[in-house]
Backbone of each chain as ProteinMPNN parsed JSONL, in Angstrom:
{"seq_chain_A": "XXXXXXXXXXXXXXXXXXXXXXXXXXXXXXXXXXXXXXXXXXXXXXXXXXXXXXXXXXXXXXXXXXXXXXXXXXXXXXXXXXXXXXXXXXXXXXXXXXXXXXXXXXXXXXXXXXXXXXXXXXXXXXX", "coords_chain_A": {"N_chain_A": [[7.841, 25.156, 108.088], [8.151, 23.804, 110.539], [5.604, 22.68, 110.83], [5.547, 21.049, 108.605], [7.543, 19.213, 109.218], [6.435, 17.982, 111.414], [4.281, 16.768, 110.255], [5.458, 14.789, 108.935], [6.62, 15.151, 106.437], [8.971, 14.425, 103.965], [11.849, 15.765, 102.626], [14.13, 16.282, 99.873], [17.232, 16.847, 100.879], [20.173, 18.647, 100.209], [23.526, 18.962, 100.905], [26.027, 21.086, 100.134], [29.428, 20.954, 99.933], [32.197, 22.914, 99.741], [34.598, 23.696, 100.773], [37.956, 23.423, 102.046], [39.065, 21.305, 104.766], [39.819, 22.24, 108.232], [41.384, 24.731, 107.773], [39.449, 26.709, 107.824], [36.276, 27.103, 109.6], [34.133, 26.112, 108.213], [33.79, 23.442, 107.082], [33.627, 21.717, 109.28], [31.424, 22.825, 110.662], [29.439, 22.401, 108.764], [29.096, 19.651, 108.874], [27.921, 19.372, 111.386], [25.437, 20.527, 110.887], [24.47, 18.792, 108.976], [24.032, 16.517, 110.513], [21.924, 17.383, 112.082], [19.881, 17.658, 110.16], [19.654, 14.987, 109.459], [18.685, 13.94, 111.826], [16.089, 14.791, 111.765], [15.035, 13.058, 110.047], [15.213, 13.455, 107.256], [15.651, 13.224, 103.657], [18.772, 12.893, 103.018], [21.535, 14.121, 101.168], [25.02, 14.429, 100.437], [27.239, 16.626, 98.839], [30.439, 16.922, 97.431], [32.509, 19.298, 96.309], [34.953, 21.198, 94.451], [37.413, 22.489, 96.725], [36.198, 21.098, 98.734], [36.442, 18.371, 98.414], [38.775, 17.697, 99.694], [38.049, 17.339, 102.31], [37.419, 14.71, 102.63], [39.751, 13.298, 102.484], [41.8, 10.567, 103.287], [43.458, 9.391, 106.34], [43.778, 11.711, 107.943], [45.259, 13.626, 110.508], [45.076, 15.475, 113.208], [46.542, 15.945, 115.459], [48.859, 17.472, 115.846], [48.131, 20.071, 115.308], [46.371, 20.81, 117.134], [43.493, 20.719, 116.911], [40.072, 19.565, 116.62], [39.734, 16.339, 115.233], [37.608, 16.099, 113.002], [37.187, 14.621, 110.76], [36.791, 11.996, 111.207], [34.114, 11.73, 111.715], [32.846, 11.379, 109.31], [32.934, 8.651, 108.684], [31.09, 7.752, 110.452], [28.657, 8.578, 109.62], [26.926, 6.844, 108.381], [25.542, 5.556, 110.4], [23.669, 7.4, 111.004], [21.955, 7.184, 108.987], [22.857, 8.581, 106.797], [23.899, 8.178, 103.795], [24.4, 8.851, 101.243], [26.854, 10.048, 99.535], [28.373, 12.233, 97.385], [30.941, 12.865, 95.062], [32.558, 15.227, 93.092], [34.012, 14.404, 90.074], [35.735, 15.995, 88.446], [36.702, 17.845, 90.292], [38.225, 16.277, 92.008], [40.203, 15.362, 90.222], [41.577, 17.719, 89.396], [42.942, 18.246, 91.646], [44.817, 16.317, 91.97], [43.942, 13.955, 93.146], [42.508, 10.657, 93.747], [39.772, 8.276, 93.869], [40.713, 6.348, 95.591], [42.117, 7.761, 97.481], [40.35, 8.574, 99.34], [38.5, 8.53, 102.472], [36.069, 7.314, 102.96], [33.267, 5.411, 101.581], [32.176, 6.608, 98.531], [30.212, 8.109, 95.895], [31.57, 8.752, 92.875], [30.975, 11.285, 90.675], [30.389, 12.918, 87.492], [30.494, 16.353, 86.245], [28.083, 16.853, 84.885], [26.331, 15.035, 86.003], [26.406, 15.945, 88.585], [25.208, 18.38, 88.26], [22.605, 17.591, 87.746], [21.975, 16.383, 90.178], [21.932, 18.603, 91.864], [19.888, 20.095, 90.683], [17.714, 18.404, 91.092], [17.349, 18.481, 93.812], [15.573, 19.564, 96.766], [15.934, 21.183, 99.008], [18.689, 23.149, 99.658], [21.818, 23.421, 101.169], [24.616, 25.474, 101.592], [28.095, 25.286, 102.053]], "CA_chain_A": [[8.887, 24.143, 108.247], [7.86, 22.991, 111.708], [4.403, 21.898, 110.531], [5.917, 20.017, 107.636], [8.293, 18.161, 109.892], [5.511, 17.243, 112.281], [3.393, 15.936, 109.44], [6.24, 13.699, 108.361], [7.047, 15.395, 105.059], [10.405, 14.2, 103.76], [12.344, 16.472, 101.447], [15.498, 15.96, 99.443], [18.193, 17.84, 101.351], [21.522, 18.512, 99.662], [24.545, 19.8, 101.543], [27.146, 21.261, 99.206], [30.672, 21.268, 100.654], [33.207, 23.386, 98.782], [35.764, 24.232, 101.49], [38.92, 22.496, 102.636], [38.908, 21.193, 106.224], [40.857, 22.759, 109.145], [41.794, 26.128, 107.596], [38.302, 27.499, 108.27], [35.338, 26.244, 110.34], [33.0, 25.722, 107.358], [33.619, 21.999, 106.893], [33.187, 21.148, 110.554], [30.066, 23.321, 110.925], [28.538, 21.743, 107.815], [28.812, 18.311, 109.401], [26.969, 19.534, 112.49], [24.124, 20.794, 110.302], [24.068, 17.535, 108.331], [23.515, 15.611, 111.548], [20.602, 17.902, 112.468], [18.959, 17.257, 109.089], [19.461, 13.538, 109.543], [17.864, 13.679, 113.012], [14.692, 15.033, 111.377], [14.705, 11.996, 109.092], [15.082, 13.947, 105.893], [16.402, 12.475, 102.644], [19.99, 13.705, 102.987], [22.679, 13.824, 100.308], [26.143, 15.344, 100.58], [28.04, 16.782, 97.626], [31.774, 17.474, 97.679], [32.93, 19.972, 95.08], [36.122, 22.071, 94.664], [38.257, 22.066, 97.843], [35.424, 20.228, 99.617], [36.901, 16.974, 98.292], [39.86, 17.48, 100.671], [37.46, 16.927, 103.598], [37.303, 13.247, 102.673], [41.077, 12.682, 102.364], [42.027, 9.655, 104.413], [44.646, 9.543, 107.2], [43.948, 13.036, 108.564], [45.71, 13.529, 111.898], [45.19, 16.875, 113.642], [47.156, 15.991, 116.792], [49.903, 18.503, 115.957], [47.619, 21.438, 115.159], [45.475, 21.017, 118.284], [42.08, 20.911, 116.606], [39.336, 18.291, 116.612], [39.791, 15.624, 113.956], [36.214, 15.779, 112.678], [37.098, 13.768, 109.566], [36.319, 10.678, 111.636], [32.647, 11.722, 111.724], [32.348, 10.912, 108.008], [32.711, 7.202, 108.683], [29.964, 7.454, 111.353], [27.417, 9.117, 109.038], [26.069, 5.712, 108.039], [24.691, 5.287, 111.569], [22.582, 8.391, 110.988], [21.308, 6.966, 107.685], [23.384, 9.467, 105.755], [24.713, 7.234, 103.015], [24.581, 9.32, 99.866], [27.943, 11.01, 99.426], [28.753, 12.391, 95.984], [32.16, 13.649, 94.864], [32.701, 15.6, 91.682], [35.216, 13.846, 89.446], [36.625, 17.061, 87.976], [37.349, 18.467, 91.456], [39.265, 15.331, 92.443], [41.29, 15.309, 89.244], [42.409, 18.928, 89.366], [43.712, 18.281, 92.898], [45.732, 15.175, 92.015], [43.398, 12.901, 94.004], [41.651, 9.631, 93.16], [38.823, 7.717, 94.829], [41.491, 5.581, 96.579], [42.635, 8.67, 98.512], [39.26, 9.004, 100.22], [38.359, 7.731, 103.694], [34.766, 6.632, 103.022], [32.673, 5.05, 100.291], [31.451, 7.712, 97.914], [29.955, 7.921, 94.481], [32.226, 9.796, 92.09], [30.126, 11.628, 89.528], [30.945, 14.035, 86.72], [29.794, 17.633, 86.404], [26.7, 16.832, 84.397], [25.544, 14.315, 87.007], [26.321, 16.846, 89.743], [24.221, 19.391, 87.879], [21.302, 16.96, 87.9], [21.768, 16.202, 91.615], [21.572, 19.916, 92.421], [18.575, 20.444, 90.131], [16.673, 17.538, 91.659], [17.232, 18.661, 95.259], [14.515, 20.506, 97.157], [16.492, 22.121, 99.981], [20.139, 23.104, 99.478], [22.655, 24.182, 102.103], [25.961, 25.677, 101.026], [29.201, 25.543, 102.981]], "C_chain_A": [[8.527, 23.211, 109.39], [6.653, 22.085, 111.452], [4.721, 20.743, 109.587], [6.623, 18.863, 108.321], [7.37, 17.312, 110.748], [4.602, 16.317, 111.477], [4.163, 14.849, 108.692], [6.638, 13.886, 106.91], [8.555, 15.197, 104.95], [10.839, 14.91, 102.482], [13.759, 16.034, 101.123], [16.424, 17.102, 99.844], [19.543, 17.578, 100.688], [22.453, 19.487, 100.373], [25.733, 19.881, 100.6], [28.372, 21.748, 99.978], [31.75, 21.661, 99.661], [34.476, 23.901, 99.454], [36.657, 23.132, 102.011], [38.686, 22.423, 104.151], [40.004, 21.976, 106.959], [41.23, 24.234, 108.996], [40.709, 27.101, 108.026], [37.326, 26.556, 108.977], [34.211, 25.68, 109.467], [32.753, 24.217, 107.319], [33.066, 21.345, 108.158], [31.738, 21.542, 110.869], [29.05, 22.643, 110.005], [28.129, 20.373, 108.339], [27.797, 18.365, 110.539], [25.553, 19.712, 111.938], [23.581, 19.541, 109.598], [23.426, 16.6, 109.353], [22.141, 16.075, 112.052], [19.552, 17.478, 111.442], [18.64, 15.78, 109.159], [18.558, 13.185, 110.727], [16.383, 13.904, 112.717], [14.245, 14.091, 110.26], [14.404, 12.506, 107.695], [15.932, 13.086, 104.951], [17.681, 13.266, 102.33], [21.024, 13.201, 101.984], [23.766, 14.857, 100.575], [26.906, 15.404, 99.263], [29.37, 17.43, 97.995], [32.33, 17.976, 96.356], [34.118, 20.876, 95.429], [36.946, 21.571, 95.855], [37.513, 21.197, 98.86], [35.891, 18.782, 99.555], [38.02, 16.662, 99.295], [39.319, 17.05, 102.043], [37.48, 15.419, 103.759], [38.659, 12.541, 102.557], [41.329, 11.782, 103.565], [43.299, 10.006, 105.184], [44.848, 10.952, 107.759], [44.281, 12.86, 110.042], [46.008, 14.935, 112.414], [45.904, 17.021, 114.987], [48.193, 17.111, 116.941], [49.398, 19.921, 115.689], [46.533, 21.732, 116.2], [44.048, 21.4, 117.912], [41.412, 19.539, 116.591], [39.442, 17.635, 115.237], [38.396, 15.157, 113.561], [36.087, 14.881, 111.458], [36.602, 12.371, 109.928], [34.799, 10.576, 111.634], [32.093, 11.176, 110.406], [32.068, 9.412, 108.008], [31.571, 6.8, 109.618], [28.624, 7.886, 110.76], [26.403, 8.019, 108.708], [25.078, 5.407, 109.169], [23.504, 6.236, 111.645], [21.79, 8.289, 109.681], [21.69, 8.013, 106.642], [24.364, 8.633, 104.936], [24.996, 7.706, 101.602], [25.615, 10.446, 99.827], [28.416, 11.055, 97.972], [29.97, 13.304, 95.867], [32.293, 13.967, 93.386], [34.065, 15.16, 91.142], [36.23, 14.938, 89.063], [37.374, 17.715, 89.134], [38.472, 17.58, 91.986], [40.476, 15.423, 91.518], [42.178, 16.538, 89.263], [43.238, 19.077, 90.636], [44.628, 17.074, 93.052], [45.245, 14.033, 92.889], [42.619, 11.871, 93.187], [40.727, 9.111, 94.254], [39.56, 6.952, 95.932], [42.033, 6.455, 97.71], [41.58, 9.015, 99.561], [39.002, 8.006, 101.353], [37.055, 6.939, 103.766], [34.28, 6.282, 101.621], [31.869, 6.224, 99.754], [31.085, 7.308, 96.499], [30.614, 9.086, 93.748], [31.392, 10.05, 90.843], [30.73, 12.805, 88.764], [30.05, 15.278, 86.847], [28.339, 17.578, 85.965], [25.786, 16.08, 85.37], [25.355, 15.168, 88.263], [25.246, 17.911, 89.489], [22.803, 18.854, 88.121], [20.961, 16.787, 89.396], [21.291, 17.504, 92.261], [20.155, 20.305, 91.966], [17.447, 19.672, 90.807], [16.473, 17.722, 93.166], [16.189, 19.719, 95.596], [14.995, 21.566, 98.146], [18.015, 22.022, 99.89], [20.843, 24.002, 100.497], [24.067, 24.281, 101.522], [26.991, 25.998, 102.092], [30.513, 25.618, 102.233]], "O_chain_A": [[8.584, 21.989, 109.25], [6.659, 20.903, 111.795], [4.234, 19.624, 109.75], [6.347, 17.694, 108.05], [7.5, 16.09, 110.805], [4.208, 15.245, 111.936], [3.587, 14.088, 107.914], [6.957, 12.918, 106.219], [9.319, 15.738, 105.749], [10.28, 14.69, 101.407], [14.481, 15.498, 101.964], [16.411, 18.175, 99.242], [19.999, 16.437, 100.614], [22.189, 20.688, 100.43], [26.371, 18.871, 100.302], [28.352, 22.814, 100.594], [32.173, 20.849, 98.838], [35.338, 24.478, 98.791], [36.193, 22.05, 102.371], [38.169, 23.369, 104.747], [41.013, 22.335, 106.352], [41.38, 24.925, 110.003], [41.002, 28.185, 108.53], [37.522, 25.341, 108.958], [33.421, 24.858, 109.934], [31.621, 23.771, 107.505], [32.15, 20.525, 108.099], [30.932, 20.71, 111.286], [27.93, 22.347, 110.423], [26.963, 19.986, 108.258], [26.921, 17.506, 110.642], [24.597, 19.13, 112.448], [22.379, 19.272, 109.629], [22.401, 15.973, 109.081], [21.298, 15.252, 112.407], [18.475, 17.003, 111.8], [17.5, 15.368, 108.946], [17.762, 12.249, 110.648], [15.521, 13.285, 113.341], [13.216, 14.304, 109.619], [13.468, 12.053, 107.037], [16.804, 12.331, 105.383], [17.679, 14.175, 101.5], [21.349, 12.014, 101.952], [23.478, 16.01, 100.896], [27.187, 14.375, 98.648], [29.412, 18.377, 98.782], [32.584, 17.211, 95.425], [34.269, 21.275, 96.584], [37.161, 20.367, 95.99], [38.136, 20.622, 99.752], [35.755, 18.043, 100.531], [38.195, 15.513, 99.698], [40.05, 16.466, 102.843], [37.549, 14.904, 104.875], [38.709, 11.311, 102.536], [41.105, 12.174, 104.71], [44.109, 10.815, 104.733], [45.984, 11.347, 108.023], [43.667, 12.051, 110.738], [47.048, 15.515, 112.103], [45.877, 18.094, 115.59], [48.383, 17.637, 118.037], [50.158, 20.879, 115.829], [45.867, 22.766, 116.148], [43.46, 22.295, 118.52], [42.075, 18.502, 116.555], [39.264, 18.288, 114.209], [38.035, 13.996, 113.749], [34.988, 14.422, 111.148], [36.066, 11.651, 109.085], [34.247, 9.478, 111.561], [31.013, 10.586, 110.377], [31.095, 8.953, 107.411], [31.125, 5.652, 109.594], [27.572, 7.595, 111.329], [25.192, 8.236, 108.749], [23.928, 5.046, 108.92], [22.479, 5.934, 112.257], [21.048, 9.204, 109.323], [20.925, 8.29, 105.718], [25.507, 8.415, 105.338], [25.73, 7.062, 100.853], [25.304, 11.616, 100.049], [28.81, 10.036, 97.406], [30.029, 14.368, 96.482], [32.159, 13.089, 92.534], [35.114, 15.503, 91.687], [37.425, 14.81, 89.327], [38.536, 18.096, 88.991], [39.536, 18.069, 92.364], [41.615, 15.546, 91.968], [43.399, 16.422, 89.158], [44.129, 19.923, 90.706], [45.157, 16.829, 94.137], [46.051, 13.216, 93.334], [42.136, 12.159, 92.092], [40.879, 9.462, 95.424], [39.098, 6.908, 97.073], [42.372, 5.947, 98.779], [41.884, 9.672, 100.557], [39.251, 6.808, 101.217], [36.947, 5.994, 104.549], [34.797, 6.776, 100.618], [30.996, 6.762, 100.435], [31.572, 6.308, 95.971], [30.271, 10.248, 93.964], [31.138, 9.138, 90.056], [31.491, 13.592, 89.326], [28.993, 15.24, 87.476], [27.467, 18.179, 86.593], [24.62, 16.437, 85.541], [24.31, 15.129, 88.914], [24.488, 18.283, 90.385], [21.93, 19.559, 88.626], [19.827, 17.011, 89.819], [20.377, 17.51, 93.086], [19.341, 20.777, 92.758], [16.37, 20.211, 91.06], [15.527, 17.176, 93.734], [15.95, 20.646, 94.822], [14.525, 22.704, 98.127], [18.574, 20.934, 100.03], [20.507, 25.174, 100.659], [24.627, 23.301, 101.031], [26.783, 26.876, 102.93], [31.561, 25.828, 102.843]]}, "seq_chain_B": "XXXXXXXXXXXXXXXXXXXXXXXXXXXXXXXXXXXXXXXXXXXXXXXXXXXXXXXXXXXXXXXXXXXXXXXXXXXXXXXXXXXXXXXXXXXXXXXXXXXX", "coords_chain_B": {"N_chain_B": [[64.136, 37.048, 101.71], [61.365, 35.764, 103.523], [58.452, 34.172, 102.449], [55.164, 33.542, 103.365], [52.394, 31.427, 102.663], [49.032, 30.916, 103.201], [46.645, 30.071, 102.119], [44.443, 27.958, 100.193], [45.494, 27.107, 96.924], [43.579, 26.547, 95.096], [41.382, 27.891, 95.753], [41.942, 30.55, 96.312], [43.975, 33.216, 94.883], [46.404, 33.614, 96.12], [48.865, 32.138, 96.247], [49.576, 32.052, 93.558], [49.947, 34.793, 92.991], [51.998, 35.367, 94.776], [54.058, 33.734, 93.699], [54.425, 35.092, 91.341], [55.406, 37.564, 92.081], [57.68, 37.469, 93.753], [61.193, 37.841, 94.502], [64.353, 36.394, 93.395], [65.915, 35.656, 95.57], [64.314, 34.755, 97.494], [62.437, 32.678, 99.853], [59.78, 30.282, 100.136], [57.203, 29.446, 102.381], [54.763, 27.099, 102.871], [51.762, 27.047, 104.613], [49.003, 26.005, 106.794], [45.937, 25.952, 104.927], [47.42, 26.501, 102.742], [49.208, 24.475, 102.262], [48.19, 22.754, 100.377], [49.118, 23.626, 97.985], [51.491, 22.342, 97.588], [50.997, 19.869, 96.572], [51.401, 17.164, 94.222], [50.736, 16.644, 90.682], [48.537, 18.379, 90.211], [46.311, 21.113, 89.203], [47.861, 23.324, 89.651], [50.436, 22.522, 90.039], [52.469, 22.568, 88.067], [53.258, 25.276, 87.892], [54.339, 25.639, 90.398], [56.491, 23.853, 90.369], [57.985, 25.052, 88.375], [58.683, 27.42, 89.693], [60.428, 26.43, 91.536], [62.89, 26.373, 90.329], [64.217, 28.672, 90.947], [63.526, 29.258, 93.528], [63.443, 28.248, 96.92], [61.246, 25.963, 98.372], [59.247, 25.379, 101.179], [57.243, 23.319, 103.382], [54.832, 23.123, 105.974], [54.968, 20.563, 108.236], [53.102, 19.617, 110.381], [50.674, 20.775, 109.475], [50.35, 19.502, 107.041], [50.046, 16.836, 107.859], [47.661, 16.989, 109.322], [45.888, 17.219, 107.26], [45.904, 14.804, 106.064], [48.029, 14.299, 104.404], [51.284, 13.463, 103.061], [54.861, 13.09, 102.425], [54.79, 11.522, 100.118], [52.69, 12.545, 98.675], [53.547, 14.851, 97.609], [55.108, 17.343, 95.438], [58.389, 16.805, 94.223], [61.402, 17.647, 96.067], [60.325, 19.602, 97.72], [60.668, 20.848, 100.865], [59.853, 19.382, 103.955], [59.063, 20.832, 107.0], [59.168, 21.226, 110.637], [57.569, 22.867, 113.52], [59.734, 23.994, 114.823], [61.523, 24.291, 112.757], [60.152, 26.227, 111.316], [60.378, 28.406, 113.045], [63.15, 28.735, 112.885], [63.389, 29.533, 110.187], [62.166, 32.018, 110.301], [64.006, 33.366, 111.781], [66.323, 33.252, 110.237], [65.607, 34.752, 108.031], [65.47, 38.144, 107.311], [63.211, 39.638, 106.739], [59.637, 39.1, 106.604], [56.991, 38.157, 104.548], [53.555, 37.877, 104.473], [51.314, 36.187, 102.534], [48.096, 36.522, 102.445]], "CA_chain_B": [[62.852, 37.271, 102.365], [60.51, 34.582, 103.652], [57.052, 34.406, 102.093], [54.268, 32.462, 103.782], [51.096, 31.371, 101.972], [48.165, 30.067, 104.04], [45.361, 29.806, 101.449], [44.444, 26.948, 99.136], [45.676, 27.709, 95.591], [42.403, 26.246, 94.273], [40.298, 28.765, 96.186], [42.386, 31.945, 96.208], [45.158, 33.337, 94.03], [47.539, 34.065, 96.941], [50.108, 31.473, 95.838], [49.866, 32.499, 92.193], [50.476, 36.158, 93.064], [53.283, 35.232, 95.457], [55.038, 33.209, 92.739], [54.652, 36.093, 90.291], [56.003, 38.818, 92.557], [58.829, 37.352, 94.642], [62.478, 37.858, 93.805], [65.035, 35.096, 93.388], [66.567, 35.32, 96.834], [63.249, 34.474, 98.457], [61.965, 31.323, 100.133], [58.336, 30.221, 100.388], [56.736, 28.428, 103.322], [53.319, 26.85, 102.737], [51.17, 26.658, 105.9], [47.532, 25.869, 106.836], [45.42, 25.461, 103.646], [48.444, 26.731, 101.723], [49.974, 23.245, 101.993], [47.667, 22.086, 99.176], [49.935, 24.074, 96.858], [52.66, 21.455, 97.449], [50.575, 18.581, 96.003], [51.788, 16.89, 92.831], [49.68, 16.3, 89.708], [47.35, 19.234, 90.31], [46.234, 22.183, 88.199], [48.855, 24.381, 89.914], [51.771, 21.978, 90.34], [53.474, 22.991, 87.085], [53.791, 26.605, 88.215], [55.171, 25.488, 91.597], [57.731, 23.21, 89.912], [58.714, 26.095, 87.654], [59.223, 28.362, 90.683], [61.515, 25.765, 92.264], [64.159, 26.628, 89.645], [64.897, 29.796, 91.591], [63.035, 29.496, 94.887], [63.324, 27.105, 97.817], [59.885, 25.895, 98.911], [59.062, 24.571, 102.384], [55.849, 23.101, 103.77], [54.782, 22.838, 107.417], [54.576, 19.169, 108.459], [51.863, 19.42, 111.146], [49.516, 21.134, 108.65], [50.217, 18.417, 106.055], [49.552, 15.662, 108.565], [46.251, 17.242, 109.662], [45.087, 17.091, 106.037], [46.05, 13.451, 105.527], [49.036, 14.321, 103.341], [52.681, 13.241, 103.462], [55.867, 13.308, 101.386], [54.426, 10.816, 98.884], [51.684, 13.317, 97.942], [54.096, 16.163, 97.244], [56.086, 17.632, 94.389], [59.701, 16.499, 94.799], [62.267, 18.755, 96.515], [59.709, 20.533, 98.662], [61.154, 20.386, 102.167], [58.873, 19.391, 105.048], [59.681, 21.281, 108.25], [58.293, 21.249, 111.808], [57.427, 24.212, 114.088], [61.08, 24.501, 115.126], [62.051, 24.729, 111.468], [59.434, 27.464, 111.015], [61.037, 29.44, 113.855], [64.476, 28.968, 112.3], [63.237, 30.319, 108.952], [61.859, 33.418, 110.641], [65.243, 33.967, 112.288], [67.266, 33.362, 109.118], [65.173, 35.78, 107.086], [65.297, 39.426, 107.976], [61.836, 40.106, 106.541], [58.635, 38.079, 106.291], [55.79, 38.66, 103.869], [52.478, 36.886, 104.552], [50.307, 36.306, 101.464], [46.882, 36.004, 103.077]], "C_chain_B": [[62.061, 35.959, 102.411], [59.062, 34.964, 103.325], [56.211, 33.25, 102.609], [52.962, 32.581, 102.998], [50.21, 30.433, 102.769], [46.799, 29.769, 103.408], [45.514, 28.719, 100.386], [44.594, 27.624, 97.774], [44.485, 27.46, 94.669], [41.231, 27.161, 94.626], [40.659, 30.243, 96.058], [43.657, 32.017, 95.367], [46.404, 33.784, 94.795], [48.866, 33.455, 96.491], [50.547, 31.959, 94.456], [50.513, 33.889, 92.199], [51.846, 36.169, 93.733], [54.353, 34.792, 94.46], [55.394, 34.249, 91.682], [55.512, 37.252, 90.785], [57.242, 38.691, 93.457], [60.134, 37.375, 93.852], [63.242, 36.553, 94.079], [65.709, 34.705, 94.698], [65.553, 34.916, 97.908], [63.03, 32.98, 98.69], [60.463, 31.398, 100.394], [58.041, 29.118, 101.388], [55.215, 28.312, 103.193], [52.785, 26.352, 104.074], [49.643, 26.588, 105.775], [47.017, 25.345, 105.481], [46.396, 25.713, 102.492], [49.207, 25.47, 101.359], [49.451, 22.505, 100.753], [48.445, 22.496, 97.916], [51.143, 23.187, 96.607], [52.299, 20.113, 96.808], [51.039, 18.413, 94.558], [50.548, 16.574, 91.987], [48.398, 17.114, 89.856], [47.369, 20.303, 89.219], [47.234, 23.31, 88.458], [50.275, 23.843, 90.067], [52.847, 22.398, 89.332], [54.083, 24.347, 87.433], [54.652, 26.563, 89.475], [56.527, 24.884, 91.214], [58.606, 24.226, 89.183], [59.379, 27.081, 88.621], [60.409, 27.761, 91.435], [62.883, 25.963, 91.594], [64.942, 27.721, 90.356], [64.575, 29.917, 93.079], [62.935, 28.214, 95.688], [61.916, 27.115, 98.427], [59.82, 24.912, 100.078], [57.57, 24.38, 102.643], [55.839, 22.663, 105.237], [54.172, 21.446, 107.675], [53.272, 18.976, 109.236], [50.595, 19.751, 110.343], [49.267, 20.101, 107.541], [49.512, 17.221, 106.681], [48.057, 15.799, 108.905], [45.343, 16.983, 108.465], [45.261, 15.74, 105.361], [47.089, 13.346, 104.422], [50.421, 14.005, 103.897], [53.588, 13.417, 102.242], [55.45, 12.69, 100.049], [53.398, 11.587, 98.051], [52.285, 14.56, 97.28], [54.993, 16.176, 96.008], [57.466, 17.38, 94.999], [60.493, 17.783, 95.109], [61.557, 19.867, 97.277], [60.062, 20.001, 100.05], [60.078, 20.506, 103.25], [59.584, 19.809, 106.337], [58.669, 21.239, 109.401], [58.238, 22.679, 112.367], [58.789, 24.845, 114.393], [61.738, 25.028, 113.839], [61.439, 26.043, 111.018], [60.108, 28.621, 111.766], [62.402, 29.776, 113.261], [64.4, 29.808, 111.029], [62.965, 31.785, 109.256], [63.093, 34.137, 111.188], [66.23, 34.224, 111.149], [66.909, 34.49, 108.154], [64.878, 37.088, 107.823], [63.851, 39.923, 107.877], [60.902, 38.939, 106.197], [57.419, 38.738, 105.662], [54.731, 37.559, 103.918], [51.441, 37.14, 103.462], [49.01, 35.679, 101.962], [45.778, 35.711, 102.066]], "O_chain_B": [[62.086, 35.162, 101.473], [58.525, 35.94, 103.848], [56.513, 32.092, 102.319], [52.489, 33.681, 102.71], [50.578, 29.28, 102.999], [45.899, 29.271, 104.085], [46.568, 28.579, 99.766], [43.904, 28.604, 97.491], [44.375, 28.067, 93.604], [40.227, 27.211, 93.916], [39.812, 31.079, 95.742], [44.334, 31.009, 95.163], [47.356, 34.279, 94.191], [49.868, 34.159, 96.366], [51.722, 32.237, 94.219], [51.498, 34.128, 91.502], [52.746, 36.893, 93.308], [55.422, 35.396, 94.381], [56.521, 34.285, 91.188], [56.258, 37.852, 90.012], [57.797, 39.706, 93.879], [60.176, 36.981, 92.687], [62.821, 35.728, 94.89], [66.036, 33.536, 94.902], [65.9, 34.758, 99.078], [63.38, 32.14, 97.861], [59.941, 32.43, 100.814], [58.55, 28.003, 101.273], [54.482, 29.283, 103.378], [53.279, 25.363, 104.615], [49.067, 27.047, 104.789], [47.587, 24.4, 104.937], [46.209, 25.192, 101.393], [49.792, 25.388, 100.279], [50.181, 21.72, 100.148], [48.424, 21.79, 96.909], [51.758, 23.259, 95.543], [53.185, 19.304, 96.528], [51.07, 19.365, 93.779], [49.472, 16.281, 92.508], [47.3, 16.596, 89.65], [48.305, 20.39, 88.424], [47.441, 24.162, 87.593], [51.218, 24.621, 90.209], [54.009, 22.565, 89.703], [55.289, 24.543, 87.284], [55.586, 27.353, 89.615], [57.573, 25.342, 91.673], [59.824, 24.248, 89.361], [60.504, 27.522, 88.388], [61.283, 28.484, 91.913], [63.918, 25.745, 92.225], [66.173, 27.706, 90.371], [65.284, 30.61, 93.81], [62.409, 27.21, 95.206], [61.454, 28.138, 98.932], [60.275, 23.772, 99.979], [56.741, 25.168, 102.187], [56.72, 21.93, 105.683], [53.006, 21.202, 107.366], [52.407, 18.228, 108.78], [49.566, 19.094, 110.505], [48.125, 19.857, 107.153], [48.549, 16.675, 106.144], [47.295, 14.84, 108.786], [44.189, 16.583, 108.62], [44.825, 15.545, 104.227], [47.046, 12.428, 103.603], [50.695, 14.254, 105.071], [53.143, 13.837, 101.173], [55.715, 13.25, 98.985], [53.244, 11.321, 96.859], [51.623, 15.237, 96.493], [55.55, 15.156, 95.604], [57.693, 17.704, 96.164], [60.283, 18.834, 94.504], [62.113, 20.948, 97.464], [59.786, 18.844, 100.369], [59.477, 21.564, 103.442], [60.589, 19.209, 106.719], [57.46, 21.218, 109.17], [58.792, 23.599, 111.766], [58.978, 26.053, 114.247], [62.411, 26.059, 113.839], [62.113, 26.877, 110.414], [60.373, 29.677, 111.191], [62.769, 30.945, 113.145], [65.234, 30.686, 110.808], [63.459, 32.679, 108.569], [63.214, 35.357, 111.075], [66.884, 35.266, 111.097], [67.783, 35.102, 107.542], [64.144, 37.122, 108.81], [63.332, 40.544, 108.804], [61.307, 37.945, 105.595], [56.892, 39.731, 106.164], [54.971, 36.441, 103.46], [50.771, 38.172, 103.46], [48.839, 34.461, 101.911], [44.694, 35.268, 102.446]]}, "name": "protein", "num_of_chains": 2, "seq": "XXXXXXXXXXXXXXXXXXXXXXXXXXXXXXXXXXXXXXXXXXXXXXXXXXXXXXXXXXXXXXXXXXXXXXXXXXXXXXXXXXXXXXXXXXXXXXXXXXXXXXXXXXXXXXXXXXXXXXXXXXXXXXXXXXXXXXXXXXXXXXXXXXXXXXXXXXXXXXXXXXXXXXXXXXXXXXXXXXXXXXXXXXXXXXXXXXXXXXXXXXXXXXXXXXXXXXXXXXXXXXXXXXX"}
């Protein structure tokens, strides 16, 4: 891994997010790892499936539960050249959400496209 | 009896089991990731609406707000309460069952 990074090899990294924010630490920790991958100039994509789609819900305000509002980091990902965010259509629909409910620009794709995204990725992290 | 549910209904079956096993004199309070169970137009909203025929359902406001949700996202007649309201429910109900 270290040698590859030093030699400038770029791999397709996919971070799969399937957990809701705030109730557990998974979503927040995933973002930290995403930023590490981006720092090594890898080809980073993020996928939001199942309850992971709730991470992108706009207007999150954690002031009354005394936790960090990490949802704001999503709008800063562009600065780290992380621009490929994919949301599974079926996951949004079963949760009563639409693309308009989301805080950042994403590409909404269906299950078959998600399947292809996963298949085409070289390194996959699951949260 | 007061029943609290703190898990997402899309990830665990805590809410589903709660709805199946509570008696008619019970109330339900949705907290933490459990608040997603109060959303309208979802794969579980019909069963929540059905439960409202016999059961009063509350949702904790601060947990809703943290998740970017408000009254407009919810099934009608679910009451949003604050921490003080949570305390009052625990006082009003002799027993509390937490569906983890």
